[in-house]
C-alpha positions, 0 to 999 in steps of 0.5 A: 500500498502507498505511503501518505504525508501530510504537509502544513504550509504545502499549497508553496515554497518549501512545502510545495517542493516537499510534496512534488518530492514525496510523489516523484517516490511514489508516496500520496499527500494530503497537503494543507494551505491557509489561502491561496485554493489556486496554488494549493490546485496547482500543487495537486495536478503535478502531483496526481501528473507525478502519478500518486493520490493528493489533497487538500484541505484548509488550515488557519494553523492558529485558529486552535478551536477549530484543529477538533473539526478540521482533525474529523475532516482529515480523517474523513478525507483519508478514508474516503481519497486514500483510503487509509486510516493512519499517515505514515509522515507529518511535515510540520511545514507552514509559517511565514517569516520576520524580520524586525530588531528585537527592541521594535518587536512588540508583544503581538508580534512575538506572540504571532511568532509564538502561535504559528512557529511553536505552537501549532506544529505542538498543538496539530502533533499533539492532535494527529499522534493516534492517526501517525503509523507506528513506526513512521516519521514526523518532520519539524522544519526550522531554520539556519538561522538557529544556528548563525546569527542575521539582524533582525530574526530574534522573535522568528529564531527563538521560536524555531530553536523552539521546534528543534528542543520539541523534536527532541523531547518527541523522538525521545517519547515516542520512539517506543512506537517506532517513530522518528521525529527530527529537525530539518533546519533550510539555511536561504532559500531563494523562494517568495519566504519574507517576501522574497528577499533572497531569491529578488533583491541581488545584494543579498544573494550575491551575499549569502552565496560568499557566506556558502560552500557550495556559491549560491543560496538554496532553492526550493528544490535542495529542500524537496529533495532533503523532504523525502530523504527524511520522510522515508524508510532508507531513514527510519533509524535517524531521531532525534536530529538537527540536520541543516540544509544550508548548503554550508553556510558560516562553516 
């Protein structure tokens, strides 16, 4: 039977690339999207053209009161569209960046970063635990910014640091079920993340290239391939780890 992956924020950027890379290795996918229905449908079409099944569900990951209804809809989708009751892979990916000096960050902005990047993967993973297969995989997306620093990313990076600690605890507590839990920490990637700054600003692009061993910023496909590598049975003996995919930034 085909394996099934659930990806939050799968309509664009790294989530989209992860969905396509997983489909290429024979995995069916369910993605969430926040508001861009057309982008989500484009991902579904590409996954299906690769011969895999795909479905999209709308979700605001900070609408915690809606989680019970969402989980119910997800279970129904798994059963009716995929003939399954369990997920094999969970990718906690949804989120957005914020670049603002530490001294100017408001309490509300900090709370938003917390809800999106730490509370949401924590609470959603809790809710999904009964529906993740024993010997399955959970992959939490972090950032290279937990290892090296760029001014303006203190709130974002602090929450991603929390995700990395959470990963260690989940790996320990879910190990008895054979579930692998890891962190993937991308470096600077040329996507629309943070307003497309890495992709669209030549001076930033050149700066990143100059401090990266491979001499360029990353592309979404680089991270999609890393996602597919870690969400596979070949990685079943890897758990509790932070894997950085940055092309060698600031070595």
